[in-house]
DRENDO-1510 file (C-alpha; in Angstrom, 1 decimal, always signed):
<recs>
REC; n; res; u; v; w
REC; 1; UNK; +8.8; +21.8; -16.4 .
REC; 2; UNK; +6.1; +19.1; -15.7 .
REC; 3; UNK; +2.9; +19.4; -16.6 .
REC; 4; UNK; -0.6; +18.3; -15.0 .
REC; 5; UNK; +0.8; +17.8; -11.4 .
REC; 6; UNK; -2.4; +17.8; -9.7 .
REC; 7; UNK; -3.9; +14.1; -10.1 .
REC; 8; UNK; -7.2; +12.7; -8.6 .
REC; 9; UNK; -7.3; +9.2; -8.3 .
REC; 10; UNK; -10.4; +7.4; -7.5 .
REC; 11; UNK; -10.3; +4.5; -5.2 .
REC; 12; UNK; -8.0; +3.3; -2.4 .
REC; 13; UNK; -7.4; -0.3; -3.2 .
REC; 14; UNK; -4.1; -1.6; -4.5 .
REC; 15; UNK; -3.7; +0.5; -7.7 .
REC; 16; UNK; -4.7; +3.4; -7.0 .
REC; 17; UNK; -2.3; +3.6; -3.6 .
REC; 18; UNK; +0.7; +2.2; -5.7 .
REC; 19; UNK; -0.2; +5.0; -8.5 .
REC; 20; UNK; -0.3; +7.4; -5.6 .
REC; 21; UNK; +3.1; +6.3; -4.6 .
REC; 22; UNK; +4.8; +6.6; -7.6 .
REC; 23; UNK; +3.2; +9.9; -9.2 .
REC; 24; UNK; +4.3; +11.6; -5.8 .
REC; 25; UNK; +7.8; +10.1; -6.3 .
REC; 26; UNK; +7.6; +11.8; -9.7 .
REC; 27; UNK; +6.7; +15.1; -8.5 .
REC; 28; UNK; +3.1; +15.3; -8.9 .
REC; 29; UNK; +0.4; +16.0; -6.6 .
REC; 30; UNK; -1.7; +13.0; -5.9 .
REC; 31; UNK; -5.2; +12.8; -4.1 .
REC; 32; UNK; -7.1; +10.0; -3.0 .
REC; 33; UNK; -10.5; +9.8; -2.8 .
REC; 34; UNK; -12.1; +6.8; -1.5 .
REC; 35; UNK; -15.9; +6.0; -0.8 .
REC; 36; UNK; -15.1; +3.4; +2.4 .
REC; 37; UNK; -14.4; +5.9; +6.0 .
REC; 38; UNK; -10.9; +4.4; +6.2 .
REC; 39; UNK; -8.3; +2.0; +4.5 .
REC; 40; UNK; -9.9; -1.3; +3.6 .
REC; 41; UNK; -9.3; -4.3; +6.1 .
REC; 42; UNK; -9.5; -8.0; +5.7 .
REC; 43; UNK; -10.2; -9.6; +2.0 .
REC; 44; UNK; -8.9; -12.6; +0.9 .
REC; 45; UNK; -5.0; -13.3; +0.3 .
REC; 46; UNK; -3.5; -12.3; -3.1 .
REC; 47; UNK; -0.5; -13.1; -4.8 .
REC; 48; UNK; +2.4; -10.5; -5.6 .
REC; 49; UNK; +4.3; -12.3; -8.0 .
REC; 50; UNK; +7.2; -11.8; -11.2 .
REC; 51; UNK; +7.0; -8.3; -12.3 .
REC; 52; UNK; +5.3; -6.7; -9.3 .
REC; 53; UNK; +7.9; -8.0; -7.0 .
REC; 54; UNK; +10.3; -5.7; -9.0 .
REC; 55; UNK; +7.9; -2.7; -8.1 .
REC; 56; UNK; +7.5; -3.2; -4.3 .
REC; 57; UNK; +10.9; -3.8; -4.4 .
REC; 58; UNK; +11.6; -0.4; -5.7 .
REC; 59; UNK; +8.9; +1.0; -3.3 .
REC; 60; UNK; +11.3; -0.5; -0.4 .
REC; 61; UNK; +8.5; -2.4; +0.9 .
REC; 62; UNK; +9.2; -6.1; -0.5 .
REC; 63; UNK; +10.6; -7.3; +3.4 .
REC; 64; UNK; +7.6; -6.0; +4.7 .
REC; 65; UNK; +5.4; -7.9; +2.4 .
REC; 66; UNK; +7.8; -10.9; +3.0 .
REC; 67; UNK; +7.4; -10.3; +7.0 .
REC; 68; UNK; +3.2; -10.0; +6.5 .
REC; 69; UNK; +3.1; -13.1; +4.2 .
REC; 70; UNK; +0.3; -15.4; +5.1 .
REC; 71; UNK; +2.7; -18.7; +5.6 .
REC; 72; UNK; +0.2; -20.8; +4.3 .
REC; 73; UNK; +2.2; -23.9; +4.5 .
REC; 74; UNK; +0.3; -26.9; +3.1 .
REC; 75; UNK; -2.5; -27.2; +0.8 .
REC; 76; UNK; -4.9; -30.2; +0.1 .
REC; 77; UNK; -7.8; -31.6; -2.1 .
REC; 78; UNK; -10.0; -33.4; +0.2 .
REC; 79; UNK; -13.2; -35.6; -0.6 .
REC; 80; UNK; -16.5; -35.3; +1.0 .
REC; 81; UNK; -15.5; -37.4; +4.2 .
REC; 82; UNK; -12.5; -35.1; +4.5 .
REC; 83; UNK; -9.8; -37.1; +3.5 .
REC; 84; UNK; -6.7; -35.7; +2.0 .
REC; 85; UNK; -6.7; -36.9; -2.0 .
REC; 86; UNK; -3.8; -34.8; -2.8 .
REC; 87; UNK; -1.4; -32.8; -0.6 .
REC; 88; UNK; +1.3; -30.6; -1.8 .
REC; 89; UNK; +3.2; -27.1; +0.2 .
REC; 90; UNK; +1.5; -24.2; +0.0 .
REC; 91; UNK; +3.6; -22.5; -2.4 .
REC; 92; UNK; +2.8; -25.6; -5.3 .
REC; 93; UNK; -0.6; -25.3; -4.1 .
REC; 94; UNK; -1.0; -21.7; -4.7 .
REC; 95; UNK; +1.2; -21.6; -7.7 .
REC; 96; UNK; +4.0; -19.8; -6.3 .
REC; 97; UNK; +7.4; -19.6; -7.6 .
REC; 98; UNK; +10.6; -17.9; -7.6 .
REC; 99; UNK; +10.2; -16.0; -4.6 .
REC; 100; UNK; +6.8; -14.8; -5.2 .
REC; 101; UNK; +4.8; -13.3; -2.1 .
REC; 102; UNK; +1.2; -13.9; -0.7 .
REC; 103; UNK; +0.0; -11.6; +1.8 .
REC; 104; UNK; -3.9; -10.6; +2.7 .
REC; 105; UNK; -5.3; -7.9; +0.7 .
REC; 106; UNK; -6.0; -5.7; +3.7 .
REC; 107; UNK; -2.3; -6.1; +4.8 .
REC; 108; UNK; -1.2; -4.8; +1.7 .
REC; 109; UNK; -3.6; -1.7; +1.7 .
REC; 110; UNK; -2.4; -0.9; +5.1 .
REC; 111; UNK; +1.2; -1.2; +4.4 .
REC; 112; UNK; +0.8; +1.0; +1.0 .
REC; 113; UNK; -1.1; +3.4; +2.4 .
REC; 114; UNK; +1.5; +3.8; +5.4 .
REC; 115; UNK; +4.0; +4.4; +2.7 .
REC; 116; UNK; +1.7; +7.2; +1.0 .
REC; 117; UNK; +0.1; +9.1; +3.9 .
REC; 118; UNK; +2.6; +11.9; +4.7 .
REC; 119; UNK; +2.7; +12.8; +1.2 .
REC; 120; UNK; -0.6; +12.0; -0.4 .
REC; 121; UNK; -3.8; +13.9; +0.5 .
REC; 122; UNK; -6.7; +11.6; +1.1 .
REC; 123; UNK; -10.8; +12.2; +1.2 .
REC; 124; UNK; -12.4; +9.3; +3.0 .
REC; 125; UNK; -16.1; +8.9; +3.1 .
REC; 126; UNK; -16.7; +10.8; -0.3 .
REC; 127; UNK; -16.7; +9.9; -3.8 .
REC; 128; UNK; -16.9; +11.5; -7.5 .
REC; 129; UNK; -20.4; +12.5; -8.2 .
REC; 130; UNK; -20.0; +14.3; -11.5 .
REC; 131; UNK; -16.8; +14.9; -14.0 .
REC; 132; UNK; -16.7; +17.9; -16.5 .
REC; 133; UNK; -13.9; +17.6; -19.3 .
REC; 134; UNK; -12.1; +21.1; -20.6 .
REC; 135; UNK; -9.2; +21.6; -22.2 .
REC; 136; UNK; -6.9; +22.8; -19.6 .
REC; 137; UNK; -8.4; +20.4; -16.7 .
REC; 138; UNK; -11.6; +18.0; -15.5 .
REC; 139; UNK; -13.7; +19.7; -13.1 .
REC; 140; UNK; -15.0; +17.6; -10.1 .
REC; 141; UNK; -18.1; +17.4; -8.0 .
REC; 142; UNK; -17.8; +15.2; -5.1 .
REC; 143; UNK; -21.0; +13.3; -3.4 .
REC; 144; UNK; -20.2; +15.6; -0.2 .
REC; 145; UNK; -21.2; +18.5; -2.4 .
REC; 146; UNK; -17.2; +19.6; -2.5 .
REC; 147; UNK; -16.0; +20.6; -5.9 .
REC; 148; UNK; -12.5; +20.9; -7.2 .
REC; 149; UNK; -10.8; +20.9; -10.8 .
REC; 150; UNK; -7.8; +18.6; -11.5 .
REC; 151; UNK; -5.2; +18.5; -14.1 .
REC; 152; UNK; -6.1; +14.6; -14.6 .
REC; 153; UNK; -8.5; +12.3; -12.9 .
REC; 154; UNK; -7.8; +8.2; -12.9 .
REC; 155; UNK; -10.2; +5.8; -11.9 .
REC; 156; UNK; -8.7; +2.6; -9.9 .
REC; 157; UNK; -12.0; +2.2; -8.3 .
REC; 158; UNK; -12.4; -1.7; -9.5 .
REC; 159; UNK; -14.7; -4.0; -11.6 .
REC; 160; UNK; -17.5; -1.7; -10.3 .
REC; 161; UNK; -15.8; +1.6; -11.3 .
REC; 162; UNK; -18.3; +4.7; -11.0 .
REC; 163; UNK; -15.4; +6.4; -12.6 .
REC; 164; UNK; -15.6; +4.8; -16.1 .
REC; 165; UNK; -19.4; +4.6; -16.2 .
REC; 166; UNK; -18.9; +8.6; -15.6 .
REC; 167; UNK; -16.1; +9.2; -18.2 .
REC; 168; UNK; -16.5; +6.0; -20.7 .
REC; 169; UNK; -20.3; +5.0; -20.6 .
REC; 170; UNK; -22.4; +1.9; -18.8 .
REC; 171; UNK; -20.8; -1.0; -17.5 .
REC; 172; UNK; -22.5; -3.3; -19.4 .
REC; 173; UNK; -19.9; -2.1; -22.5 .
REC; 174; UNK; -16.3; -3.1; -20.7 .
REC; 175; UNK; -17.8; -6.0; -18.5 .
REC; 176; UNK; -17.6; -9.4; -19.6 .
REC; 177; UNK; -19.3; -12.3; -17.3 .
REC; 178; UNK; -17.3; -15.5; -17.0 .
REC; 179; UNK; -20.5; -17.6; -15.9 .
REC; 180; UNK; -19.4; -18.1; -12.2 .
REC; 181; UNK; -20.0; -16.5; -8.7 .
REC; 182; UNK; -17.6; -16.0; -6.0 .
REC; 183; UNK; -18.3; -15.6; -2.1 .
REC; 184; UNK; -15.4; -15.0; +0.5 .
REC; 185; UNK; -16.0; -14.4; +4.1 .
REC; 186; UNK; -14.6; -15.3; +7.6 .
REC; 187; UNK; -15.6; -18.2; +9.6 .
REC; 188; UNK; -14.5; -19.9; +13.0 .
REC; 189; UNK; -11.6; -21.9; +12.4 .
REC; 190; UNK; -13.3; -24.9; +13.6 .
REC; 191; UNK; -10.9; -27.6; +12.1 .
REC; 192; UNK; -8.1; -26.0; +13.8 .
REC; 193; UNK; -6.3; -25.2; +10.7 .
REC; 194; UNK; -2.8; -24.0; +11.1 .
REC; 195; UNK; -1.7; -22.1; +7.9 .
REC; 196; UNK; -3.3; -25.0; +5.7 .
REC; 197; UNK; -5.7; -24.8; +3.1 .
REC; 198; UNK; -8.4; -27.3; +2.0 .
REC; 199; UNK; -10.3; -27.7; -1.0 .
REC; 200; UNK; -13.3; -29.4; -1.5 .
REC; 201; UNK; -14.5; -29.9; -5.6 .
REC; 202; UNK; -18.5; -30.6; -6.4 .
REC; 203; UNK; -20.1; -30.7; -9.6 .
REC; 204; UNK; -20.2; -27.0; -10.6 .
REC; 205; UNK; -19.3; -25.6; -7.2 .
REC; 206; UNK; -15.9; -25.7; -5.0 .
REC; 207; UNK; -15.6; -24.8; -1.8 .
REC; 208; UNK; -12.3; -24.2; +0.5 .
REC; 209; UNK; -11.3; -23.2; +3.9 .
REC; 210; UNK; -7.6; -21.7; +5.0 .
REC; 211; UNK; -5.7; -20.5; +7.7 .
REC; 212; UNK; -3.1; -18.1; +7.9 .
REC; 213; UNK; -0.7; -16.3; +10.5 .
REC; 214; UNK; -1.6; -13.9; +12.5 .
REC; 215; UNK; -5.2; -14.9; +12.1 .
REC; 216; UNK; -7.4; -16.7; +14.7 .
REC; 217; UNK; -10.2; -17.1; +12.6 .
REC; 218; UNK; -10.3; -18.5; +8.8 .
REC; 219; UNK; -11.4; -17.7; +5.4 .
REC; 220; UNK; -14.1; -19.7; +3.5 .
REC; 221; UNK; -14.3; -19.1; -0.1 .
REC; 222; UNK; -17.4; -20.5; -2.5 .
REC; 223; UNK; -16.7; -20.7; -6.5 .
REC; 224; UNK; -19.5; -22.1; -8.3 .
REC; 225; UNK; -21.3; -21.8; -11.5 .
REC; 226; UNK; -23.6; -18.8; -12.3 .
REC; 227; UNK; -26.1; -21.6; -14.5 .
REC; 228; UNK; -29.1; -20.2; -15.8 .
REC; 229; UNK; -28.8; -16.8; -12.7 .
REC; 230; UNK; -29.3; -13.4; -14.3 .
REC; 231; UNK; -26.3; -11.3; -14.5 .
REC; 232; UNK; -26.1; -8.4; -12.8 .
REC; 233; UNK; -25.3; -7.0; -9.3 .
REC; 234; UNK; -27.9; -8.4; -6.3 .
REC; 235; UNK; -28.7; -7.2; -3.1 .
REC; 236; UNK; -26.8; -8.8; +0.1 .
REC; 237; UNK; -29.9; -10.9; +1.0 .
REC; 238; UNK; -30.0; -12.3; -3.0 .
REC; 239; UNK; -26.7; -13.0; -2.7 .
REC; 240; UNK; -26.5; -15.4; +0.7 .
REC; 241; UNK; -29.7; -16.9; -1.1 .
REC; 242; UNK; -27.2; -17.9; -4.5 .
REC; 243; UNK; -24.8; -19.4; -2.2 .
REC; 244; UNK; -26.9; -21.3; -0.1 .
REC; 245; UNK; -28.8; -22.6; -3.3 .
REC; 246; UNK; -25.7; -23.5; -5.3 .
REC; 247; UNK; -24.4; -25.7; -2.5 .
REC; 248; UNK; -27.5; -27.1; -0.7 .
REC; 249; UNK; -27.0; -31.0; +0.0 .
REC; 250; UNK; -23.5; -30.7; -0.3 .
REC; 251; UNK; -21.3; -32.7; +1.9 .
REC; 252; UNK; -18.1; -32.1; +3.6 .
REC; 253; UNK; -17.9; -29.0; +5.9 .
REC; 254; UNK; -19.7; -26.6; +3.5 .
REC; 255; UNK; -22.9; -26.7; +5.6 .
REC; 256; UNK; -20.9; -25.8; +8.9 .
REC; 257; UNK; -19.1; -23.0; +6.6 .
REC; 258; UNK; -22.1; -21.7; +5.5 .
REC; 259; UNK; -24.0; -21.4; +8.7 .
REC; 260; UNK; -21.9; -18.2; +9.5 .
REC; 261; UNK; -23.2; -16.6; +6.0 .
REC; 262; UNK; -25.2; -13.8; +8.0 .
REC; 263; UNK; -23.2; -12.7; +10.4 .
REC; 264; UNK; -20.3; -12.5; +8.8 .
REC; 265; UNK; -18.8; -8.9; +8.9 .
REC; 266; UNK; -16.4; -9.1; +6.4 .
REC; 267; UNK; -19.0; -11.0; +3.3 .
REC; 268; UNK; -18.2; -10.5; -0.6 .
REC; 269; UNK; -19.9; -11.4; -3.4 .
REC; 270; UNK; -19.4; -10.9; -7.1 .
REC; 271; UNK; -19.5; -12.5; -10.4 .
REC; 272; UNK; -16.1; -13.6; -11.9 .
REC; 273; UNK; -15.5; -11.3; -14.3 .
REC; 274; UNK; -13.1; -9.5; -17.0 .
REC; 275; UNK; -12.9; -6.2; -18.2 .
REC; 276; UNK; -12.3; -5.3; -21.8 .
REC; 277; UNK; -11.9; -1.9; -23.3 .
REC; 278; UNK; -10.4; -0.4; -26.4 .
REC; 279; UNK; -8.7; +2.6; -24.5 .
REC; 280; UNK; -8.0; +3.2; -20.9 .
REC; 281; UNK; -8.1; +6.9; -21.5 .
REC; 282; UNK; -10.4; +9.6; -22.7 .
REC; 283; UNK; -9.2; +13.0; -22.8 .
REC; 284; UNK; -7.4; +13.7; -19.1 .
REC; 285; UNK; -9.4; +10.8; -17.4 .
REC; 286; UNK; -7.4; +7.4; -17.6 .
REC; 287; UNK; -8.4; +3.6; -15.5 .
REC; 288; UNK; -6.1; +1.4; -13.9 .
REC; 289; UNK; -6.5; -1.8; -12.1 .
REC; 290; UNK; -9.2; -3.6; -12.3 .
REC; 291; UNK; -11.5; -0.8; -13.4 .
REC; 292; UNK; -9.4; -0.9; -16.7 .
REC; 293; UNK; -8.7; -4.2; -17.1 .
REC; 294; UNK; -9.5; -6.6; -14.4 .
REC; 295; UNK; -8.6; -10.6; -15.1 .
REC; 296; UNK; -11.1; -11.7; -12.6 .
REC; 297; UNK; -9.7; -13.8; -9.1 .
REC; 298; UNK; -9.3; -16.7; -11.1 .
REC; 299; UNK; -6.4; -15.5; -12.9 .
REC; 300; UNK; -4.3; -14.9; -9.5 .
REC; 301; UNK; -3.2; -12.0; -11.1 .
REC; 302; UNK; -5.2; -9.1; -10.1 .
REC; 303; UNK; -2.9; -7.7; -7.6 .
REC; 304; UNK; +0.3; -7.9; -9.6 .
REC; 305; UNK; -1.3; -6.1; -12.2 .
REC; 306; UNK; -2.7; -3.5; -10.1 .
REC; 307; UNK; +1.1; -2.9; -8.8 .
REC; 308; UNK; +2.7; -3.1; -12.1 .
REC; 309; UNK; -0.2; -0.7; -13.9 .
REC; 310; UNK; +0.1; +1.9; -10.9 .
REC; 311; UNK; +3.9; +1.9; -11.8 .
REC; 312; UNK; +3.9; +2.2; -15.5 .
REC; 313; UNK; +1.1; +5.0; -15.6 .
REC; 314; UNK; +3.1; +7.0; -13.0 .
REC; 315; UNK; +6.2; +6.3; -14.9 .
REC; 316; UNK; +4.6; +7.1; -18.5 .
REC; 317; UNK; +3.4; +10.3; -17.3 .
REC; 318; UNK; +6.8; +11.2; -15.9 .
REC; 319; UNK; +8.8; +10.5; -18.8 .
REC; 320; UNK; +6.5; +12.6; -21.0 .
REC; 321; UNK; +7.0; +15.5; -18.4 .
REC; 322; UNK; +3.0; +15.8; -17.6 .
REC; 323; UNK; +1.9; +15.4; -21.3 .
REC; 324; UNK; -1.1; +13.2; -20.7 .
REC; 325; UNK; -1.4; +12.3; -24.3 .
REC; 326; UNK; +2.1; +11.0; -24.6 .
REC; 327; UNK; +1.8; +9.6; -21.0 .
REC; 328; UNK; -1.7; +7.9; -21.5 .
REC; 329; UNK; -0.6; +6.1; -25.1 .
REC; 330; UNK; +3.2; +5.1; -23.6 .
REC; 331; UNK; +1.3; +3.3; -20.7 .
REC; 332; UNK; -1.7; +1.6; -23.0 .
REC; 333; UNK; +1.8; +0.5; -25.5 .
REC; 334; UNK; +3.5; -1.2; -22.4 .
REC; 335; UNK; +1.0; -2.8; -20.7 .
REC; 336; UNK; -1.7; -3.8; -23.2 .
REC; 337; UNK; +0.6; -7.1; -24.1 .
REC; 338; UNK; +1.1; -8.0; -20.4 .
REC; 339; UNK; -2.6; -7.5; -19.5 .
REC; 340; UNK; -3.6; -9.5; -22.2 .
REC; 341; UNK; -1.2; -12.5; -21.2 .
REC; 342; UNK; -2.6; -12.2; -17.9 .
REC; 343; UNK; -6.1; -12.2; -18.6 .
REC; 344; UNK; -6.3; -15.6; -20.6 .
REC; 345; UNK; -5.1; -17.3; -17.3 .
REC; 346; UNK; -8.9; -16.4; -15.8 .
REC; 347; UNK; -10.9; -18.5; -18.1 .
REC; 348; UNK; -8.7; -21.2; -18.3 .
REC; 349; UNK; -7.6; -21.4; -14.7 .
REC; 350; UNK; -11.5; -21.5; -13.7 .
REC; 351; UNK; -12.2; -24.2; -15.8 .
REC; 352; UNK; -9.9; -26.2; -13.7 .
REC; 353; UNK; -10.9; -25.0; -10.4 .
REC; 354; UNK; -14.9; -25.8; -11.1 .
REC; 355; UNK; -15.8; -28.9; -12.6 .
REC; 356; UNK; -19.3; -28.9; -14.5 .
REC; 357; UNK; -20.1; -32.9; -14.0 .
REC; 358; UNK; -19.8; -35.4; -11.6 .
REC; 359; UNK; -17.6; -37.8; -13.6 .
REC; 360; UNK; -15.2; -34.7; -14.0 .
REC; 361; UNK; -15.1; -34.4; -10.6 .
REC; 362; UNK; -14.4; -38.2; -10.0 .
REC; 363; UNK; -11.8; -38.3; -13.0 .
REC; 364; UNK; -9.9; -35.3; -11.6 .
REC; 365; UNK; -9.6; -36.5; -8.1 .
REC; 366; UNK; -8.2; -39.8; -9.5 .
REC; 367; UNK; -5.6; -38.3; -11.3 .
REC; 368; UNK; -4.9; -36.1; -8.6 .
REC; 369; UNK; -4.6; -38.7; -6.3 .
REC; 370; UNK; -2.2; -40.8; -8.8 .
REC; 371; UNK; -0.2; -37.5; -9.4 .
REC; 372; UNK; +0.6; -37.2; -5.3 .
REC; 373; UNK; +2.1; -40.9; -5.6 .
REC; 374; UNK; +4.4; -40.3; -8.8 .
REC; 375; UNK; +8.4; -39.9; -8.0 .
REC; 376; UNK; +8.4; -36.9; -10.0 .
REC; 377; UNK; +5.3; -34.8; -9.0 .
REC; 378; UNK; +7.2; -32.0; -8.4 .
REC; 379; UNK; +8.1; -31.6; -12.1 .
REC; 380; UNK; +4.7; -32.1; -13.3 .
REC; 381; UNK; +3.2; -29.3; -10.6 .
REC; 382; UNK; +6.2; -27.1; -11.8 .
REC; 383; UNK; +5.0; -27.6; -15.5 .
REC; 384; UNK; +1.0; -26.7; -14.3 .
REC; 385; UNK; +2.0; -23.7; -12.9 .
REC; 386; UNK; +4.4; -22.5; -15.3 .
REC; 387; UNK; +1.7; -20.5; -17.5 .
REC; 388; UNK; +1.1; -18.3; -14.5 .
REC; 389; UNK; +4.9; -17.2; -14.2 .
REC; 390; UNK; +5.5; -16.4; -17.5 .
REC; 391; UNK; +2.6; -14.4; -17.9 .
REC; 392; UNK; +3.5; -12.6; -14.1 .
REC; 393; UNK; +7.1; -12.0; -16.0 .
REC; 394; UNK; +5.8; -10.8; -19.4 .
REC; 395; UNK; +6.8; -7.4; -19.0 .
REC; 396; UNK; +10.2; -5.3; -19.1 .
REC; 397; UNK; +10.0; -2.7; -16.6 .
REC; 398; UNK; +11.7; +0.7; -17.3 .
REC; 399; UNK; +13.5; +2.6; -14.6 .
REC; 400; UNK; +11.8; +5.8; -14.9 .
</recs>
């Protein structure tokens, strides 16, 4: 008989929703608590790659993910005048191969919620305030004042996980800043892009804009070196100031993109960071997704790690008949090599995405322009994106 059937999951993102789905499939009783009032909409485009494709196929949602894909058909690097230096098809530009799918994070969240809503209990507008460990369960007090006891608790609440802080200690012990900031928000599609992405690279700062299928607006992304800025989380006003200061005097479309900064309803800003932990569990509390092993957006693998992690954690608990010691150990043994391989992508990728000097920018643009004209450019691009594919497939998923 399966032990530890009641599981509280903190966070209704991709990791938490995937875990909830598979726990229910394996006979557990999951509850998801989410501080937002509803499933989070919007967000940047994300990739489902490699082993994660197997996960969503086993969930029966791969066809729907393909239907909802962004359908970005082309990508180009541009200079300060807007001239396209190098152009390629959307999948090559995004490092996608072998059926990888690109989808907006909000679309993926809604899809995963839809396939779990009838089977999983959700507590929106609430979060965990306090955890009290016991031999036979975890007593949870919520911010709403409610309390309950669960057999297990899993933190799937992101890079700045509150569950991790409660169970393992302060964020500073686990979060490693890579030295860059990232900001994303919606902007008017003033360039009238049709499923296209344009990227502009300046010294220490990169800006891009893209449009996707079924969206009349566009998204702008800013990725820039943090320089000597102090680490830590800033207030919204300070975040906007940092973005403006980093791109002051920059050309191309940057001033027009920044004009919508104050009024963007979906403004997002954070450090580019990774999470490194010796253990992803303590007692009856475990972590998954970014809370446990954030690889950073620069890796391109955060969503796939969340999907695979949720699948493996639920599966290992089921294989252990709910024994959390054995289940958590099995989860770590299967996931750690996969996580380590994918985390290595982040620091390497960001150095190619953000050039440090104007000379590096000029050299990179010249090489891109040359490569775009070579007869064998497709083979060269395939070679460049091969590390992503190898990392994305660096795990064999059991059938639990």
